[in-house]
C-alpha positions, 0 to 999 in steps of 0.5 A: 225107272232110271229113265223116268227118274232122269226124264221126270219133267218131260214125262210130267209134261206129256201127262199134263199137256197131252193127256198121255198115260205113262207106264213105268217099268222095272225089270221090263215089267210095268209097275206103275203109271203116271196118269192125268188127274182126270183119270185118277179122279174117274177111277176113284169115282168108279171105286166109290160107286162100287163101294156104295153098291156093295154097301146097299146090297149088304144092307138089303141082305139084313146081314149086319152087326152093331158097332158094339158087336164089331168092336167085341169081335175085334177085341176093341 
């Protein structure tokens, strides 16, 4: 992480101009990545697709409750 802090501009340029994925480590273990925006957008689109599929399955199962019942269960 210290190296990344000192070389942030260089790292950013690798990601922006070369499409590199840069993994940042702390105590010799990867803890996060800096990725091109296209990678992040693709991941978000995949997550949305999975969420939609799960919602469709839930609706098909017929196992759902009303908003009022949910609020009641949550004490709202």
